[in-house]
C-alpha positions as CSV (number, residue, x, y, z in Angstrom):
1,M,1.4,87.7,-2.3
2,E,4.9,89.1,-1.6
3,Q,5.9,85.7,-0.1
4,S,4.8,83.8,-3.2
5,K,6.8,86.1,-5.6
6,R,9.9,85.7,-3.4
7,G,9.5,81.9,-3.3
8,S,9.0,81.6,-7.1
9,G,12.1,83.8,-7.6
10,L,14.1,81.6,-5.3
11,L,13.0,78.5,-7.2
12,G,14.0,80.1,-10.5
13,I,17.4,80.8,-9.2
14,L,17.8,77.3,-7.9
15,A,16.7,75.9,-11.2
16,V,19.3,78.0,-13.1
17,V,22.1,77.0,-10.6
18,G,21.0,73.3,-11.0
19,G,21.1,73.6,-14.8
20,A,24.5,75.2,-14.7
21,L,25.8,72.4,-12.5
22,L,24.4,69.7,-14.9
23,V,26.0,71.4,-17.9
24,K,29.4,71.6,-16.0
25,K,29.1,67.9,-15.1
26,F,28.3,66.9,-18.7
27,A,31.2,68.9,-20.0
28,Q,33.6,67.3,-17.5
29,R,32.4,63.8,-18.5
30,R,32.8,64.6,-22.2
31,E,36.3,65.9,-21.6
32,R,37.3,62.7,-19.7
33,M,35.8,60.5,-22.4
34,R,37.8,62.5,-25.1
35,S,41.0,62.3,-23.2
36,T,40.6,58.6,-22.6
37,L,39.9,57.9,-26.3
38,A,42.8,60.1,-27.3
39,E,45.1,57.9,-25.2
40,Y,44.2,55.1,-27.5
41,G,44.7,57.2,-30.7
42,I,41.0,57.9,-31.3
43,N,40.5,61.5,-32.1
44,E,37.3,61.4,-34.2
45,R,34.2,63.3,-33.4
46,S,31.7,61.2,-35.3
47,P,30.3,58.3,-33.3
48,F,30.5,56.1,-36.4
49,A,34.2,57.0,-36.9
50,V,34.9,56.2,-33.2
51,A,33.1,52.9,-33.6
52,D,35.1,52.0,-36.7
53,Q,38.4,52.8,-35.0
54,I,37.4,50.7,-31.9
55,R,36.4,47.8,-34.2
56,A,39.9,48.0,-35.9
57,M,41.7,47.6,-32.5
58,D,43.3,44.4,-31.5
59,Q,41.6,42.4,-28.7
60,E,44.2,43.3,-26.0
61,K,43.9,47.1,-26.7
62,Y,40.1,46.8,-26.9
63,D,40.0,45.1,-23.5
64,S,42.2,47.7,-22.0
65,L,40.0,50.5,-23.3
66,K,36.9,48.7,-22.0
67,E,38.3,48.3,-18.5
68,K,39.5,51.9,-18.4
69,L,36.0,53.2,-19.4
70,K,34.4,50.9,-16.8
71,Q,36.6,52.2,-14.1
72,Q,36.0,55.8,-15.0
73,F,32.3,55.8,-15.6
74,N,30.9,53.1,-13.2
75,R,31.9,54.8,-10.0
76,G,29.1,55.1,-7.5
77,R,26.5,53.2,-9.5
78,C,24.8,49.9,-8.9
79,Q,26.3,46.9,-10.7
80,H,23.7,44.7,-12.4
């Protein structure tokens, strides 16, 4: 009985640590995205406002943003 309590406590601690690491990773990703968009003059919070500003970009600026986002967020993933 003592072993089972200790094991479930350990699993609980691991779950909390795993959750904290996920939250940290999501926060870092969001911050990278915001800083990249800020480089292109997009400081909106609403997804619709961001989309409107991206649609208003000229093609060259849009292609540059697209490439930068691909480079930042496609690392270590399979390409289809």
